[in-house]
TORSE-67979 format. One record per residue (C-alpha): x, y, z; residue in three letters. Coordinates in steps of 0.2 Angstrom, whole numbers, plus 5000, padded with zeros to 4 digits. Example, Ala and Ser with C-alpha at 12.3 -4.5 7.8 and 13.67 -1.06 7.14 Angstrom:
! residues 2
506249785039Ala;506849955036Ser;
END
This chain:
! residues 497
517757605477Unk;519657575485Unk;520757715485Unk;521657645470Unk;520057625460Unk;519657815465Unk;521457895460Unk;521457805444Unk;519757855440Unk;520058035444Unk;521658045435Unk;521257945419Unk;519558045419Unk;520358215420Unk;521958175408Unk;520558115395Unk;519458265398Unk;521158375393Unk;521658285379Unk;519858295372Unk;519958475375Unk;521558485366Unk;521058385351Unk;519458495348Unk;520558655350Unk;521758585338Unk;520658525325Unk;519758685325Unk;521258785323Unk;522058675311Unk;520358675301Unk;520258855303Unk;522058885297Unk;521558775282Unk;520158865278Unk;520959035277Unk;522358965266Unk;521058895254Unk;520059075254Unk;521659155250Unk;521959035235Unk;520159035231Unk;520159245230Unk;521659235218Unk;520759115208Unk;519159215207Unk;519959355199Unk;520859265186Unk;519059205182Unk;518559365178Unk;519459385162Unk;518759225156Unk;517059265161Unk;517059405150Unk;517359305133Unk;516059175139Unk;514859115126Unk;513459015132Unk;514158845125Unk;515058715131Unk;516158725115Unk;516558905120Unk;516858875138Unk;518058735133Unk;518858855122Unk;518858985135Unk;519758885148Unk;521058805135Unk;522758865140Unk;522258905157Unk;523058855173Unk;521858755185Unk;522558775202Unk;521558605209Unk;520958455202Unk;518958475203Unk;519058675203Unk;517358755199Unk;517158875185Unk;515358945184Unk;514659095175Unk;512959165180Unk;512159285167Unk;510659375171Unk;510459405154Unk;510459225144Unk;510159135160Unk;511059035170Unk;512358905164Unk;514058855169Unk;515358725169Unk;516558625181Unk;518258555181Unk;518158365181Unk;519958335181Unk;521658415175Unk;523258345169Unk;524858445173Unk;524658645175Unk;523558675161Unk;521858595159Unk;521758455148Unk;520258365155Unk;518458375150Unk;517058495155Unk;515458425164Unk;513958545164Unk;513258595182Unk;511358535183Unk;509958675186Unk;509758615204Unk;511758625208Unk;511858815200Unk;510358865211Unk;511258795226Unk;512558915221Unk;511459055218Unk;510659025236Unk;512359005244Unk;513159165236Unk;512759335246Unk;514159435243Unk;515959445237Unk;516659345253Unk;516959165251Unk;515559045256Unk;515458855258Unk;514058755249Unk;513558565247Unk;513158535228Unk;512158385226Unk;513158235219Unk;514758335219Unk;515258385238Unk;515758515248Unk;516558675240Unk;517158835245Unk;516558965232Unk;516659145228Unk;515559255216Unk;516359425207Unk;515459525195Unk;516359545177Unk;516159685166Unk;514859615154Unk;513659605168Unk;513959425172Unk;514559345188Unk;516059215187Unk;516059105201Unk;517559005207Unk;517558875218Unk;518758735227Unk;518358585234Unk;518458555253Unk;518758345252Unk;520758385257Unk;520358495273Unk;519158365279Unk;520358205273Unk;521658295284Unk;520558335297Unk;519958165298Unk;521758095298Unk;522158215313Unk;520758165323Unk;521157965320Unk;523058005324Unk;522358105341Unk;521257965344Unk;522457825342Unk;523657925352Unk;522457965366Unk;521857785368Unk;523657715367Unk;524157865380Unk;522657825392Unk;523157635392Unk;525057675396Unk;524557805408Unk;523157685417Unk;524757565419Unk;525957675425Unk;524657755438Unk;524057575443Unk;526057545448Unk;526357705454Unk;524857705466Unk;525057525471Unk;526757565476Unk;526457715485Unk;524957625495Unk;525957485499Unk;526557565516Unk;524757585521Unk;524557395517Unk;525957365527Unk;525257465541Unk;523557385539Unk;524257215542Unk;525157275556Unk;523757345564Unk;522757195559Unk;524057085569Unk;524057195584Unk;522157195586Unk;522056995586Unk;523256995601Unk;522556965619Unk;523057135627Unk;521757125642Unk;522656995652Unk;524256915657Unk;526156965652Unk;525857085636Unk;527257125624Unk;526757205607Unk;528157145596Unk;527357195579Unk;528057335569Unk;527857415552Unk;529557355543Unk;530857495542Unk;530757515523Unk;528857545524Unk;528957665536Unk;530057805528Unk;529657975537Unk;530158055521Unk;528657995512Unk;526758035517Unk;526257865516Unk;527857805526Unk;527557945538Unk;525857845544Unk;527057685546Unk;528157785556Unk;526957865566Unk;526157695570Unk;527757605576Unk;527857755588Unk;526157735594Unk;526457535596Unk;528057585607Unk;527057685617Unk;525857575619Unk;526957435622Unk;527857545636Unk;526257585644Unk;525757395644Unk;527357355652Unk;527057505666Unk;525357425668Unk;525957245671Unk;527357315684Unk;525857425692Unk;524957265693Unk;526357175699Unk;526757305712Unk;524957305719Unk;524957105720Unk;526557135731Unk;525757275739Unk;524157195745Unk;525257025749Unk;526557135760Unk;524957215768Unk;524057075771Unk;525657005779Unk;525957155791Unk;524257145796Unk;524156975798Unk;525456965813Unk;524757105824Unk;522957025822Unk;523656865827Unk;524456925842Unk;522857025845Unk;521856875844Unk;522856745854Unk;523156875869Unk;521256915869Unk;520856735871Unk;522256715884Unk;521456865894Unk;519656805891Unk;520256645897Unk;520956695912Unk;519456795917Unk;518356675912Unk;519456555926Unk;519556685939Unk;517956805937Unk;518356895954Unk;520556895955Unk;520456755966Unk;522056675958Unk;523156815966Unk;524356955958Unk;525156825946Unk;523456805937Unk;523257005937Unk;524957025930Unk;524656905917Unk;523156975911Unk;523857155912Unk;525357105899Unk;524157025888Unk;523057175888Unk;524857285885Unk;525357175870Unk;523657195862Unk;523757385865Unk;525557375856Unk;524957265842Unk;523557385838Unk;524657535839Unk;525757455824Unk;524257405816Unk;523657595817Unk;525357655812Unk;525057545796Unk;523557595791Unk;523957785793Unk;525457765783Unk;524557675769Unk;523057815770Unk;524357955770Unk;525057875754Unk;523657855747Unk;523158045750Unk;524858095744Unk;524558005728Unk;522958105725Unk;523958265728Unk;523158295744Unk;523758315762Unk;524958465759Unk;524658635768Unk;525858755761Unk;526858875772Unk;528458945775Unk;529658805782Unk;531258835790Unk;532258675784Unk;533758715796Unk;532758735813Unk;531758565805Unk;533458475803Unk;534058545822Unk;532358475831Unk;532458315820Unk;534158265826Unk;533758315843Unk;532358195843Unk;533258045835Unk;534858065846Unk;534057975862Unk;533357825850Unk;535257785845Unk;536557835858Unk;537757705853Unk;537757805836Unk;538757965832Unk;537658115825Unk;538358265817Unk;537258415812Unk;537958535798Unk;536758685795Unk;537258865788Unk;537259015799Unk;535759095789Unk;534158985789Unk;533558915773Unk;531858915771Unk;530558845758Unk;528758855754Unk;527958675759Unk;527058585771Unk;527958595788Unk;527258435795Unk;527658335781Unk;529458405779Unk;529758345799Unk;529158185793Unk;530458185780Unk;531758215790Unk;531158105804Unk;531057945792Unk;532857975783Unk;533657995801Unk;532657825807Unk;533157735791Unk;534957775794Unk;534857745812Unk;533957565809Unk;535057505796Unk;536657545803Unk;537657455817Unk;538257535834Unk;539657665832Unk;539057715814Unk;539157915812Unk;537657995804Unk;537858175798Unk;536258285795Unk;536658425783Unk;535558575776Unk;536258695762Unk;535458805747Unk;536058785728Unk;535358895718Unk;533458895717Unk;533458735727Unk;533658685745Unk;534758535748Unk;534458405764Unk;535858265764Unk;535758115777Unk;537458035776Unk;538257875786Unk;539657785785Unk;538757605789Unk;538957465777Unk;538057535764Unk;536457475753Unk;536357305745Unk;536557335726Unk;535057215722Unk;533857325733Unk;534357505726Unk;532957495712Unk;531657465724Unk;532357565738Unk;530757685736Unk;529457555733Unk;528257525746Unk;528557385759Unk;530357375753Unk;531557295767Unk;533457325768Unk;533657165780Unk;534857085770Unk;535957225768Unk;535857305784Unk;535557235802Unk;533757285807Unk;533557325826Unk;531657375827Unk;530157335818Unk;529457455805Unk;528057435791Unk;529257455776Unk;528357635772Unk;529657755778Unk;530557785762Unk;529057775752Unk;528157915762Unk;529858015759Unk;529658015741Unk;527858035740Unk;528158205751Unk;529758255741Unk;528758215723Unk;527258325731Unk;528358475734Unk;529058455717Unk;530658405722Unk;531758245720Unk;532758115731Unk;534258015726Unk;535157875736Unk;536957835732Unk;537757715742Unk;539557625744Unk;540257525759Unk;540557645773Unk;539657795761Unk;537857805760Unk;537057965756Unk;535158015753Unk;534958185746Unk;533458285745Unk;533258435733Unk;531758545735Unk;531458695726Unk;531358855737Unk;529758915729Unk;528758785719Unk;528058855704Unk;526258765708Unk;525858865724Unk;526159045728Unk;527259115742Unk;526159155756Unk;526159315765Unk;527159355780Unk;
END
């Protein structure tokens, strides 16, 4: 069964059970109350019959005379006399008119009298079903002349009232259950409407092709069906949040795939050039050796072969650097390659600037470090590579006469390393991909030497591995790379000195 059917069945069944129990308790209580009221009237009437029974004569005419002028409380009231001496006989009031008896008396049959005798067990009211007459509530009291006066009232009124009450309760219950079923169905349907919207949205999303191509999930549960203030609306809001997260993840996956394709293309391009050079120069050298196996052509042939081998070696070294840089990035992505120890950033800055100065004597180099050393917990070799790559990046992409400033300072729990230059700046279109692999700045800065385009990507990977951050800000004449590193990363313990 559906959830709506189960809920309606449970609610209507539970309410029906409650109404039935209430009807039973109500009818039983009312019947008991009416029985008590009837017993009170019966007790008063039974005591009145004692005086009538003492003058009772064993004839209907005498019984008529005995009851003449007496008040009969209820039409059909029973008045019987049981005499152990003269036998048992009795009369029953058939009808009344007004407060006094004006009707006729009808004698009780022997069977009816016997039923009365069998039912009477004491002075308490009892119920007896008289054959041909109906149900009566009777009470027997002994008279002074040795007879017993039996008084009784019919129970027809009680039964009729209870029947009417149960009929009204049954009709009201049926009507109430029908109204309850309609109200419950409407309420549940409106309450479950957000879930139906969630199901429709999920079905549409499930029918989309999410395993290939450009993927964007635009399906959402409508806002009016995703009210987080209701339980069912909260499900819709949660699904919308999930779809937002999945959509963001798919966009990131697509971006990663595009970056991977670009990375493979760039890596292939970087490797193709040295491989082509190696192949060309090796073929040239082999041709020269085949033509002159004993070096008979003189020094010129030897010089040509030597030059080819040197070019082969240079291209091999370039290809080796590229492969090593790619391997380093892969290992840094896996969280490897970092060996922690105490690193003096001040000393690294001095050494890095000393190494970079001879490579660009046409630049102005400035060092700004504090008197006290700034130390961190990190990998000294990799941090030296960070300094070297940042200085090489500033040197490579700025013209002669540019001033490059390397500074180290401490800012609270962080050590700050800055490389500043007053060159032409970074092209704004390249800033978002500045730290991407194989990113090139040729269009914004004059590139003077070859490179793999992995320098800044390696810097960012090393800084991220140390739990730090790197930010580049650039305007014409003011470009700064700022590296922030925690003095003592939370992921490693400070080494013992």
